[in-house]
C-alpha positions, 0 to 999 in steps of 0.5 A: 500500500502506498504511504500517503504523502504526510507519511512519507515527509515523517521519514525526513527527520531520519533521513537528514539525522542519518545522512548527517552522521553518515554522508557516504550513505547510499541514497538517490536525489530526484531533481524536478526543477519545476517551476510550479506557479500560477504563471499567466499574468506576470510577465515572464521571460521567453525561455523561462525553460531553460532555468531548469538547467539552474539546479546542476548544482545538485551534481555536487551530490555525486561527490558522494561515491555511493550516491545517485542522482536522477535529473529529470528536465522537460527536455534530454539535457545534450551530453555536452553539457553533462560533461562540462559540468561534471568535468568540474566536479573535483576529486571525481573521475568522470566516468564514476561520476556520469555512471550515477547520473540518469537523465530523464525528459518528458520531451515537452517544451511547451511554458507548463511546469514540470511536474505538470508534464510528469504527472500526464506521463505516468510511464516516465514516472514509473521509469523514474521510480526504478530508477531509485536506489535504498528509497529508504534514505531517498529523497526529491528536490525541487524549486517549488512544492506544490500539489503537483510535487506533492502528488508525485512524491506519493507516485515516487515513494520519497518524501520531498526536502521541503516545505509542505505546499500547505506552507506556501501560503505563509509567505505571500507578499501579505502573510510576509508582511504580518510576520515581519510585523510580528517579529519586530523587522522593519517593512515599508508603509503599505497595505495587505490582503488586497483583492482587486482594483478597488482594494488598489485604489484605496490603497494607493489613496491611503499611502498618499494621504500618509505621506503626500511626498511619496512619488511611487507605490509598488503593485505586488502580486502575491506571488512572484518571481525576479520582480516579475509581478509588480508593477510601479504607479507613480503618484504625480498625476494625483499631486499635481490634480492636487495642487490645483485644489482639493480632490474630494475622496471619491474624485483622488479614487477615480483619477487612481482608477482611471490611470492605472490601466495607462499609468502603472509600470509592468515587468515587460512590455507585452504584458497589459494591465488587464491580465495583470489584474486577473491575476491579483484578483486570482491570487491577491496582492499588497501595495507599499511605499517605493523604497529607494535604497540597495536591494539586497537579501538573507538564504537561509536553510531550516532542515527537518530537524527544525535547525535555522543554518544561514547560508549566504548573503547578497547585494541584487543587481536590478534592471528592467523597468524601475529596476524591478526585475532581478537581473542577478547578484553580488556575494556577499552582501556589503559588510555595513549591512551583513551582520543586519541580514544575518539577525532579520534572516535569523528571526524570519526562519526562526519564527518559520521554524516554528511553525513547521515549516522546513527548506531553502528561505530567500528573504528580500530588504532594502538597505538605505543609508541615513544620517545615523548608517545603513537600515534595512527594511524587508520586503518579502520571503520567497518559499523556495530555491531562490534567484542566489541559490545556484551561485552559491550552491555552485561555489561549494560544488566547484570549491568544496568550502563552506559559508561561514555564518560568524563572518558572513565570507565563504571559504575554500578548503584551503581557508581562502575567501572567495567573492563572485557576480552572478547572472542569469541575464548576460545577453546581446542580439550578437550572441544568438546563434552561438552554440554551447561548445562555442563559448567553452572554447572562446573562456577557454582561449581567453583565458577567463574560464574557471581553474581549479588551480586557484579556484577562481574565473568565469563558470556557465549555467543556462547554456541551452538557451544560448544559440535560441535567445542570446542569453546566458548565465554566468559567475564570476569567482575571484578572491575578493569584490572588485576582483569580481566585478572586473570578470564579470565586465570582461566576461561579457567584454570577451565573449562580445568581441570574440563571437566576431572572430573564429580565432579561438576556434580549435 
């Protein structure tokens, strides 16, 4: 008889303890990098399917000679990409690691969650189940955990190392704001639990009346990714109208309502206000005063035993309309507010742990420099593997080192500190048509590629969409902030220059 999801999840504390006591225990990890959210009305960029490749950092599990990794993707990953990443894995022969990596693909490139595709293919799920060895120590690793992943766990009869789907509601934009207040973490002025356009208009007017100098507000759907699902609404039209004479409440609300479809700046030009609002009405959301400052984040992990561990801090690099779209990150966050991020992150993690949450958590902040120094204001909580999960796990994969929560820096096994700049969106029209093999040849020819001898250089990810989209991911690792910044800029310049030559061709 099949165990229920709740029964499967009860195994996790024992699995975690056993693997902590003896990391060499045989196990199989099933990687399902599914973006299982309601994506309609968010304005996500093309090529989101290639974000599945960010989970390749789990190749690090193959360091243990008794570990097997089952990697499931929408499309079959080319063997040359597998070879590229496995050859970066230190201390393990390629042939040994490759024999323990098992690839499965749904052969479906549609823009739907991978987990939906798997549930439509019961024979594929059965093949995956039969590949699981030592199920008593095995589990699923997923990007997001929804009812879809819960059903897959039951079909595969192994637990998910992550939050129960019911816990996702704890970290919506609305409930994140409530949590911040509950634990005493500063947050922007705003209103939550909004359901429709009327609520949005009321919230905007209330924020304007509280602070007439406020220039713009952010309208956020309750569940967003990389800033997609946010809209910026400027208040200058409202301010100008009031400067000419006092408006009644109804007049002010009408002015806001009439302006929303035309003045609200969405994540992409293709997204329309009606589509944005349709999703807002499905999911709800918040309105907040727009804060000028430096975006940053803290990442933590709650293990199945309830332990809270700090994993990283980052300064986040933003772009797009009004700098609302995640472009990349710099590690670690600035020293001036790094420990503040640690304190807030630990408080958030402990509060969620008390609610029974487990898994990776990313909390976003804005750092504001004032007369008294830096101040942090909390923005949201993401109960999933986030944008900053991939680069820090990649650094661990490459070096075998660890993040030190006392100092907030990363040290290799030899005790050397490492820093990086990482981006998922290094893009140019000139990159279209460039094959991943070409890129690796260019990086090797120009000397920018990562080397294991000194643990510095550029390593690439999301190469599957390079030729089609002209976009790739990079993590530029160096021995200081400044060197990592320079390597990032040099990487961009080198690819842009060499794409027009063939000197690098072997």
